[in-house]
N, C-alpha and C positions, 0 to 999 in steps of 0.2 A: 302412236306416239313414239318418239325416239328418246330412249333413256340416256341422259348425259353421263358420260364417263370421263373422268379426269385422268389423263395419261402422263406418264413420266417420259423423259427423253429416251428411255430404253424400250418404250413400247408397251409397258405394263399399264393397265388401266384400273381405275377405282371408281365405283359408282358413288354418287353424291351421298347416298345414305350410308355407305361404308365409311366415308370421311367423317360424317356427322357422328356416327357411332364411336369412331376412334377418338374424336375430339372430346366427346362426353366422357369416355373412359379416362382420358388424360386429365380432365378436370377433377374427377374423383380421385385419381392417383395423387395429384398435387394437394388436394385437400387432406389426404392421409399422410403424405410424406413431409410436406413443408413445415407443419408444426414441430416435428422432431428436429428438422434442420434449424429452425429458428431457436428452439429450446437449447440446442447444442452450440449456438452462436456461429453456425456455419452459413447462415443466411439471415438477412435482416427481415423484420416483419414487413417493412414497407416494400421490399423487393418481392417477398412471397405474395403479399396482397396484390401487387401490380401484375405479377406473372399469372396468378390465378384468375384475376379479372380479365386479362387479355385472352386467356384460353377459354373462359366462359363466353366472351364475346364471339370468338371464332366458332365455338360449338353452337351458339344460338343462331348465328348466320348460316352455318352449314345445315342445321336442322330445319330452319325456315325454308331454305332452298330445296332440301329433300322433300319436305312436306308439300311444298308448292308443286314440285314435279310429280309427286304421287297423286295429287289431287287433279292433275291436268290430263291424266290418261292412263294407258296400260303400262304398268311397271315391268311387264314381261315382254317388252318389245324385242323383236328378233335382232335388230341391228342397232347397237349403241352408237351414239355420236361421241367421238373421242377428241379431246382437246389435249394436245401434247404441251407440256410445260417443262 
């Protein structure tokens, strides 16, 4: 199996599971930080809710892709497939 790696235009690559992990950390960060920002009137509740929901959707999508990739074969493939964005 070829492990998909998402690359940047500088040639750096990230495995899909790394992207999923990062998005999940960002959800937790928003859940901790946004209530304080709303409480101090630096952010509206509606904006906080929408931004958190968007990141949750991103995290779910990335985790589903990472899980599907993990279920389809060897995660320790020698040669990753790289998509530059």
